[in-house]
C-alpha positions in Angstrom: -42.9 128.7 29.5 -44.1 130.5 26.6 -40.8 131.9 25.7 -39.5 127.9 25.3 -42.3 127.2 23.0 -41.9 130.2 20.8 -38.2 129.0 20.3 -39.0 125.8 19.2 -41.5 127.0 16.7 -38.9 129.1 15.4 -36.4 126.3 15.0 -38.7 124.2 13.1 -38.7 125.8 10.0 -35.2 125.5 9.6 -35.4 121.8 8.9 -35.9 121.9 5.0 -33.0 123.6 4.8 -31.0 120.5 6.1 -33.0 118.4 3.9 -31.7 120.4 0.7 -28.1 118.9 0.7 -29.8 115.4 0.8 -31.7 115.9 -2.0 -28.8 117.3 -4.0 -27.0 114.4 -2.9 -29.7 112.3 -4.5 -29.5 114.0 -7.5 -25.8 113.4 -8.0 -25.9 109.8 -8.3 -28.7 110.3 -11.3 -26.1 112.2 -12.7 -23.5 110.0 -12.4 -25.4 107.2 -14.1 -26.4 109.4 -17.0 -22.4 110.1 -17.4 -21.9 106.2 -17.7 -24.4 106.0 -20.2 -23.2 109.0 -22.6 -19.6 107.3 -22.0 -21.2 104.0 -23.4 -21.2 104.5 -27.3 -17.6 105.6 -26.9 -16.4 102.4 -25.3 -18.1 100.5 -28.3 -16.5 102.7 -30.7 -13.2 102.0 -28.9 -13.9 98.3 -29.0 -14.7 98.2 -32.8 -11.2 100.0 -33.5 -9.8 97.4 -31.3 -11.1 94.5 -33.1 -9.3 94.9 -36.8 -6.1 95.2 -34.6 -7.0 92.1 -32.9 -7.5 90.4 -36.3 -4.5 91.8 -37.6 -2.4 90.6 -34.9 -3.9 87.3 -35.1 -3.2 86.7 -39.0 0.3 86.6 -38.5 -0.3 83.8 -36.1 -2.1 82.1 -38.3 0.2 82.5 -41.7 2.6 81.1 -39.1 0.9 78.2 -38.4 1.1 76.5 -41.8 4.8 77.2 -41.6 5.0 75.2 -38.4 3.1 72.6 -39.8 5.1 71.8 -42.5 7.2 69.5 -40.7 4.2 67.5 -40.3 4.5 66.3 -43.8 7.8 64.3 -43.0 5.9 62.2 -40.5 4.4 59.9 -43.6 8.2 58.7 -43.6 8.0 57.8 -40.2 4.7 56.2 -40.8 6.2 54.4 -43.9 8.7 52.8 -41.7 6.3 51.8 -39.2 4.1 50.4 -41.7 7.2 48.5 -43.1 7.8 47.2 -39.9 4.2 46.0 -39.2 4.3 43.7 -41.9 7.3 42.2 -40.9 5.6 41.7 -37.6 2.4 40.2 -39.2 4.7 37.6 -41.1 6.1 36.0 -37.8 2.6 35.8 -36.2 1.5 34.3 -40.0 4.2 31.8 -39.5 3.5 30.8 -35.9 -0.3 30.3 -37.1 0.7 28.1 -39.8 2.9 26.4 -37.4 0.1 25.8 -35.0 -2.2 24.6 -38.0 0.6 21.9 -38.5 1.0 21.1 -35.2 -3.0 20.8 -34.7 -3.2 17.7 -36.7 0.0 16.3 -35.4 -1.7 16.7 -31.9 -5.2 15.5 -33.3 -3.4 12.1 -34.6 -2.3 10.8 -31.3 -6.0 11.4 -30.2 -7.6 9.1 -32.2 -4.9 6.3 -31.4 -6.0 7.7 -27.8 -9.8 7.0 -28.3 -9.4 3.5 -29.8 -7.6 2.7 -26.4 -10.3 3.5 -24.4 -12.3 0.7 -22.5 -15.5 0.1 -24.6 -17.7 1.7 -21.7 -15.9 4.8 -22.1 -16.3 4.9 -25.6 -19.9 4.2 -25.7 -20.3 6.9 -23.3 -18.5 9.1 -25.6 -20.7 7.9 -28.4 -23.7 8.8 -26.5 -22.7 12.1 -25.5 -21.5 13.1 -29.2 -25.1 11.9 -30.3 -27.1 15.1 -31.5 -30.4 13.7 -30.2 -32.3 14.0 -33.8 -35.1 11.6 -34.1 -34.5 8.4 -36.2 -36.9 7.7 -38.9 -39.8 5.5 -38.3 -39.7 1.9 -38.4 -41.8 -1.1 -38.6 -41.9 -3.7 -35.6 -40.3 -6.2 -37.6 -37.3 -3.6 -38.0 -37.2 -3.0 -34.4 -37.4 -6.7 -33.7 -34.5 -7.5 -36.0 -32.3 -4.5 -34.2 -33.2 -5.9 -30.8 -31.9 -9.1 -31.8 -28.7 -8.2 -33.3 -28.2 -6.0 -30.3 -28.7 -9.0 -28.0 -26.3 -11.2 -30.1 -23.4 -8.4 -30.0 -23.8 -8.5 -26.5 -23.6 -11.9 -25.9 -20.4 -12.4 -28.0 -19.1 -9.6 -25.9 -20.3 -11.2 -22.6 -18.8 -14.4 -23.4 -15.6 -13.1 -24.3 -15.5 -11.1 -21.2 -16.0 -14.4 -19.1 -13.5 -16.4 -20.9 -11.0 -13.9 -20.3 -12.2 -13.8 -16.8 -11.5 -17.6 -16.5 -8.6 -17.5 -17.9 -7.0 -14.7 -15.5 -8.7 -16.7 -12.6 -6.8 -20.0 -13.7 -3.2 -18.0 -14.2 -3.7 -16.8 -10.8 -4.6 -20.3 -9.3 -1.5 -21.5 -10.9 0.9 -18.7 -10.2 -0.4 -19.0 -6.4 1.7 -21.3 -3.9 0.3 -24.9 -3.1 -2.0 -24.5 0.5 -0.4 -26.0 3.3 -2.0 -29.3 4.6 -4.3 -28.6 7.5 -3.7 -30.4 10.9 -6.5 -32.9 11.3 -8.9 -31.9 14.3 -8.8 -35.2 16.2 -5.6 -37.0 16.2 -5.4 -40.3 14.0 -4.5 -42.6 16.5 -7.1 -44.7 18.5 -8.1 -43.8 21.8 -7.8 -46.0 25.1 -11.1 -48.1 25.1 -12.8 -49.1 28.7 -12.4 -52.6 29.7 -14.3 -54.3 32.2 -14.8 -57.9 33.9 -17.9 -59.2 34.8 -19.9 -62.7 35.4 -22.2 -64.0 32.5 -25.9 -63.8 33.7 -27.9 -64.5 30.7 -26.9 -66.1 27.4 -30.3 -67.0 25.7 -30.2 -64.2 22.8 -28.4 -64.9 19.5 -24.9 -63.8 19.9 -25.5 -61.6 22.8 -24.9 -61.9 26.5 -25.6 -60.0 29.5 -22.8 -59.2 31.5 -23.0 -58.1 35.6 -20.4 -55.9 36.4 -19.7 -55.6 40.4 -18.4 -52.5 41.7 -16.9 -52.0 45.4 -15.4 -48.5 46.4 -14.7 -47.1 49.5 -16.8 -43.9 50.3 -15.4 -40.6 50.3 -16.7 -39.5 53.2 -17.3 -42.5 55.6 -14.8 -44.6 54.1 -17.2 -47.4 54.0 -16.6 -50.2 51.2 -19.9 -49.7 49.1 -20.8 -52.5 46.7 -22.8 -51.6 43.6 -23.5 -53.5 40.1 -24.8 -52.7 36.8 -25.6 -54.9 33.6 -24.4 -54.6 30.0 -25.4 -56.2 26.9 -22.0 -57.3 24.6 -21.8 -59.1 21.5 -20.6 -62.5 21.2 -19.6 -63.6 17.8 -18.8 -67.1 18.3 -21.7 -67.9 21.1 -18.4 -68.7 23.3 -19.5 -67.6 26.6 -22.4 -68.9 28.7 -24.2 -68.3 32.1 -21.9 -68.3 35.0 -18.6 -67.4 33.0 -16.2 -64.9 34.2 -15.7 -62.9 31.3 -13.6 -59.8 30.2 -15.2 -57.1 27.6 -14.5 -53.9 26.0 -16.0 -50.5 24.8 -16.9 -50.8 21.2 -18.9 -49.0 18.6 -22.7 -49.1 19.1 -23.8 -52.4 17.6 -27.6 -52.3 18.4 -29.9 -50.1 20.4 -28.4 -51.5 23.4 -25.2 -53.2 22.7 -22.1 -51.2 23.4 -19.8 -53.8 24.4 -17.8 -56.6 22.8 -16.3 -60.0 24.3 -12.8 -60.0 24.5 -12.2 -63.8 26.2 -13.7 -65.9 28.9 -11.3 -65.9 32.1 -13.3 -68.9 33.8 -15.7 -71.3 32.9 -18.6 -72.1 35.1 -18.5 -75.2 37.3 
């Protein structure tokens, strides 16, 4: 055991020898860094020497540029031709503008008659739309009243003319329309069949009036028995010809009084 420890102690001093190369390697980069630093002035001197050479090389190019620009002086000839063509193009434009200016009054000329052909209501509406809205000068009450009276008079004249025109149109339409067909009468013009009855005079006391009893005998619908009934009516006797007990014939007539709806036709049999 003691021998191993002694060997280890003898081997430990050799470590500084191994670190020596590392130190030498660390010093070499510093030397390499110093070398480029020394070369830097030389590179600057080389660039300075090359700069005149580059200027000399650029000088011929600069001298050749004017030679190349020389043909540019011929461009004004082309520009002159373009300028001459532009006025030629502008001339038709001016002619077109002159034609438009001449056509404008011609277009405005039909517009004026068209405005005159508008109805009065449309013309008033256009006048109101064209009004600038400026306030009129102050007027006295008398002037305002006179203006109202004049306005009313103007409106009355227009209204009268319009009504006369409407009446004339209506009369023309009526005259042009065909005559209407006559309507058929609701009731036939012929007289209907009036009732006629025969009876016995029971009273002739009233003036121009007789009381007539009408006897009716008919068979019963179910029992087939003869059923006798009578009713009295008042009849008009204009000549007072009938007397009590006479057999007379009467006919239906229009209402002659509150109770008379019949009239005497003739006397069939005199009373005994």
